[in-house]
N, C-alpha and C positions, 0 to 999 in steps of 0.2 A: 503493497497500500507504499510507505514515502518513499519508494523509489517512483510510482508513479506520480504524488503530486508533487516530487522534486524535479521533475522532467515538465513535467505541464509546467510550472512556477520559471523555468530558464528556458520557456518555449516563450512565454508575455503571458499566458493564458492561465490569470491571476485567478477570471470570478470561476473557469471550472476546477483552477486545482481549490477557490473555498467552499464549493457545493462537497468536495470529498471530506474537507477538513472540518467541514463540521461535525462529523457523523463523527471522530474522533473524538475520545477522553481526550479532559482540554492537561492532563499532562504530561501525555503522546503531543500534541500540538503542542506546547512547550517543547517538549526533546527535540522532534523536529524544528522548531524556530533554529534553535542552535545547531543545525545540521545544514541548512542552506546561506546563503549570501549574503551578508548586509543586509547589500546593498536593497533587498528584497524582502527582509523582516517586514520593515516596517509598509510597508504595501501589504503581504499579508495578516500584518497585525490588523490595519485598520480596518479589511473584512470582514473582519469575526464581530459576529452582534452582541453588542455593546457588554450586556451579561457575562458570554465566555469568555470576552478579551482581557477582562475584569480580573479571571480567574486563572486562564492562560498563563498574565503580569505577575497573580502572586508566584507561580510555580516556574518563571526562567531565575537563571543565572542570575548574581547581582550585576556583569559586566553589561548580560542583554538587556536587563533592568533600565540603569544607565543609560544606556542607547535611547528607550523608549522615551525615557523622561525629557532627554535632549532634546527629544527632532519634534516628536508633538506638541499642538499646542496647549496654552493655558487652561482653555475648555474641555478638551481631552486629558488633562493630569486631576482638576476637578474630580471632574468626574466617577475618575481613577481612587483616585482618595478616597471620594464619596463612597465609592462602593466596596471600597479596600475594608477587609476585619481590621480594627485597630491595632491587633499585639502583629499584621501584616503590618502596618502603617508602619510605627518605631522600628521595626527589626529592619526592615528596605532604611529606612533615615538613616540608621546605626552605619551603615555597611556605607549609603554613596559622603564621597566627596563633599565639600562645603558645598562648594554654588549649588550642584541637585538639591542640598536639602536645602538652599534659600527659596528654590523653587518649587517644590512641594509646601512647603509649608504660603509659600504667598496662595499658596490656591488653593490650601484647605479655606475652611468655614473655621470663626473664630473656638466654637464649642471644639473643634475635633484638637484647632492646634492646645489648646485649653490643655484636653485628656493629653494629647502627645508630648506637651511639656511634662505634665505633672507623670508620666510614666517614665520621662530621660529621666528621674530626679534622681531615680532608684542605681541601688549599685550593681553595676555591671553582672552577669550568670546568678539577678537575685529575684524571689517571686517574684518583684515587684515588677524587673526589669522584662519578665516572657508570657503579663496575667497577659490579658483583655478584662475590660471593664464592660464588656455587651454578650450580660447575664439574661436570666430570667430569673426574676426577687417574685415572692408571694409570700401573703399575710397567713398566718395559722386562722384566720377568723375565715378566713373565707370559704365555702364550699368548693366538693371538688368541679361541679358545673362554672361556677366563681371563677375557679385555676385554669379553667379552658379557655375559657371564654377571652382570660386576661395574655394566655399566651399564644390565642392566635389575631389578638391584637398586636402585639408588641416584640412578636418570636420569630417573625421574619426578617428579622437586622444583627437576631442575634447569634455568635457565633456555634453556641451547642441548642437544643431547647431538650436533648435525651433526659437531664439532669435539672433539677432546679431547685433555688434558694429558697428558702423561710428566714425570712429578717423579721428585726418588732420594728415600735418607729422612730427606734436612734438607729436603727439597718444595721443591729447588730445581729450574729448570725446564732436561729436554733434553731434550725432543721437543712435538713433533704428531703426530698422527694423524688424520686424517676419520674417519669414522663407514661410508664409503663403504669403503677398503682391508680394517676390519676385518670387511666380509661379504664381500667378492669375492674373500678370501684363504687357504691355506690355514689352517683351523684349528690345526692342529701347530704354526703357525710363532710367533714369537715379536713382540712391540710393538715390538721392538726392531729387526726386520726392517722391518720399513714403519713407522716413525718418518721424520718430517720434521728434521731436525737442526738448519734454517736456516732459524730460524722468527723472525720478525718480532715484538719484544714491546717492551713501552716503561715507564719506570716510573711511579712511582703520582705522581710532580711535573710534568709532560707536561704542555702544555697542553691543554685539547680539540684548539684547531684546530688544531694538529699532529698529534695523533691521528687526527681528520679528511683530513687530507690522507696518508697514510701505510694508512688505510681504503680510495681511494683511485687512491692508487697502485698497492696489490702487489693490490685488488680482495677484498678481505678480509671473511668473513661474521662475523669472530671478532678478536680478537685478548687475548694475557695481557697481564698487565699486573704487574710483578715487582716487587719492593725492589733497595733498592742492594745486598744480596745476591746476586741475583739468581732469590729466591726469590717463587712462585710465590702471588700473593696474593689474586687477581682475573681474572676477564679483560669486556672492552669486547663489546659487540654490535653487530650491523648500525641495528637498530633503536632502540638510544640514538646511533647516531654521525648517523639522520639528522636527532634531534631535534635536536640537536649544529648542526647542515647549517646546520637553517631560522635560529636560533638568532644565529648568529656571520654568515646571511646577512643579518637583520635588522637586526642592531644596525648592521652596514656602510654598510643605506642607509638607517638614521638620518643614520650621522654624516655622510654623504655629500653630504646635507639640510642637517646645521647642526641635527641635532635629537638633545636628550640622547639614549643606548640607553635604552631602558627591556623591561622582560620583556612588562607588559599592552599587550592587541589593542586596537585603536583604538576600539572600539567597548566595551570596559571604561575604557576613562581617561574619566573627568573633566576638561571644560573648564575650570578650572583646573590640572590636569596636566596638560593639552599644552600650557595657553603657559607654566609652570613652563619647561617641555623646552624649547619652542622661544625663549624669549625673551633668555635669555642670549650665543646667540653670534646673537641677532638686534642685541642692543646692540653684541656686539664689533665683526661683519662692519659695524655703522652707525655708529661711532664711525670706526674704520679706513678709511671710507668720505671721512673732513671730506679727509680726505690730495687726494679729487678737488678737490676743491673748490677747495683755496687753491694747488691746480696751475695751474684755469681765471683764479682770483683773478691770479697769477702773469704773465698773458699773454693779460689783458683790452685791454690797449689793443694788440695783437693783434685780436684779436678785437674790437674798435670802426673798425680801419680796413679788414679785408674781412670782413664782417660773414656771408658768408656759410661762411666757414667754421665756423661753428657749428650750422648746419644736418645737416654732415657726425659731432660728434662719436658722436652713440649708433651710429650703424653701427657705427662703427672701437672700439667699445666692444665692444657685442657681437657681432661677427665674435674681437674675442682672446678675449672670455669662454668662445663655443663654440669655437673651436680650442683653448684651453686644456683645456676642461672634456674632452673629444675625447682628448685626451693623458693626460688622469691617467685616464679610466674604464679606456684598457684594457693601464694601468701597475696600479694598482692591483687589478682581476682578478688581473693575471699573477702581482703577487706570492702573489695568493692564493692562487693555484694551483698556487704553485711552480715557475710554466713564464723568471720574470724571478728573478736575484738581484742581491744586490746589485754586485759583482764584475762586471757587465753594463752598465752604469752608460752607463760611454766609448760603446757599441756602441750602448746605446740613443740620448741627444743626438744622435751622428752620423747618424741612422737617423731621427729625430727635425724634424733639422735640414732633413735631403735633402727627407720631407714636408714638410717646410711652404714651401722652395725652392717645388716645384715648387700645391701648393693659394697659396700667398702671390702666383704668378705669375697662374696662374688666375682669379682670383677680381680681382686687378690690371684682365688685361686687360676683363674684362667691365663693371668699373667704368668703364675710361674711355670705352671702345664708348657704354655707358652716355650719359656723363655730357658728354661729349667733345659725338658725334654727335646724341647726343638732343634733349638736354636740354642743349646748345647752356653750358655752365661751361668758362668761359676757362681755357686751356692750361696753365699759369701753378699753379693752386687745379690742377686735375685733377692734373695731376701729384705735386701736396702729398698730396693722398689718395689716390692708388695706390701712392706709396714707402712714407706713411705704414702702406697698407693691406700689403702685406710686412714693413717691419719688422715692426709689431705681429701677426702672425701665426707671425714667426720668435718672438721673445720667448713668447707666448702657448705653442706648442708647446715650449721648452724647460725654461719654468716646469712647464710641466701634465707631463711624465715626472721632473724633477731632486725638483721637492717631497714627491711619496710616497716616492721613493726616502732621501731624507733623514728622512722624518720613520721610516721604517721603520730604518734606521742609529743612530737613537735610544731605536729600542724604542718608538716610539707606535704605534701604528695607521693605517697607509699613508691608509685612508677621514677622517680629517679634514682634511686637505687633495684635501678634493675639493671641484664645481666654486664652493659661495658666496665658500670662500676663494681659490681661483687666479683670480678673473672679481673681485675686489677685490682681488689685484694686479697682473692685466693690466690694469684699468684702469686705471692709475695709472702706467703704464711706455705704456700709448699713446698717451695722451695728451701726455708728457713728450714722444717719440719727435715724433707728431704735431704737434704745438709749433712743436719744432726746427726739423725739417727746413720747415715753412713761414718762419718766421724767417728760416731759411738762403736758400730762394728767392726766399722775397719782396724781401730786400735783393740779389740778385742784378739785379731788377728795373730 
């Protein structure tokens, strides 16, 4: 389908293309507009029905949205801003350069401008910054019939009507009612009779990562946001949380790979930008790796007397790094999902210690068979390597599980204590253990 439409657009048959495009889902249309020449994007966008154009606009990339805003008239901008949900407008403004923001605000009505400014005052990545104020509120004195009539009158421009919120005269949150209960119960019953008073809500300053965790824990589709006086000020919907989860996961992956986080996609980032994000951590890790070199220099005489020991340094360091990464990955993910708490640290260390004993002994046994029976390595050297391997795995597992929890206790992101940093630390400790075991056993010979 897309190939046919692109071909029609390239031939200048825009009306024929339009007839095909309007049969598509708005998400797919936004994707299609990202695949055609920029000169044709505006022409196709303007051919769309107005309501559909607004929906398509909300799913476009920020670069495309900026191009559209720069290219269309003030009247067209005003229509888009009036029809967009407020949280989408705020998100758009946060990503646009100053000249585009000025153009958007100039064409928003006074009420919308005030609402936008109010939402922009909240800290980045807080509940207040991602919520929408477009929700349906009810009073508990209403009958269900009155509540449904109220929803019909006011719900058309709301982000969702799946869940409605019950407030008192001071806008304090009292309960929530799914639309299903309003429809299925006797229309003469009161809202107070069917509302749920056990509400999961968040304050405007709660971090978005914690909100995502609550959505997952309670299987929510929407969550009310309240101020310090428990007054309802907005709601967060599941579509916003999906974006938050994707953003937080991407950020964690960047940190775990020792890359400075960024909201720009890989293909949209320039070479210098990508290099700048990576070089700082690479410099830190490179400098910290000099400790490894100093340890080797310190034991240079030992290596000269038993040269064969040098050949097994990479194997020990790689195994230690891999073992530490395994433990840290599980702990970081467990902390992110709320499965692991800081007060679980002793249980975790004890569990990882037992795991390290089992894995260390297994690896050492396989290496003993390989080195002594197949490679015919000296028994003392084989013993040195096997004992060092067990110690290295134990150290790596303990460090891998404790460092992320230490970061969490210091209010840092546990993801920074991931593979590159742990590998650097474990490498140094593995060499110290290796050379000390070698010195001890060779001294007994």
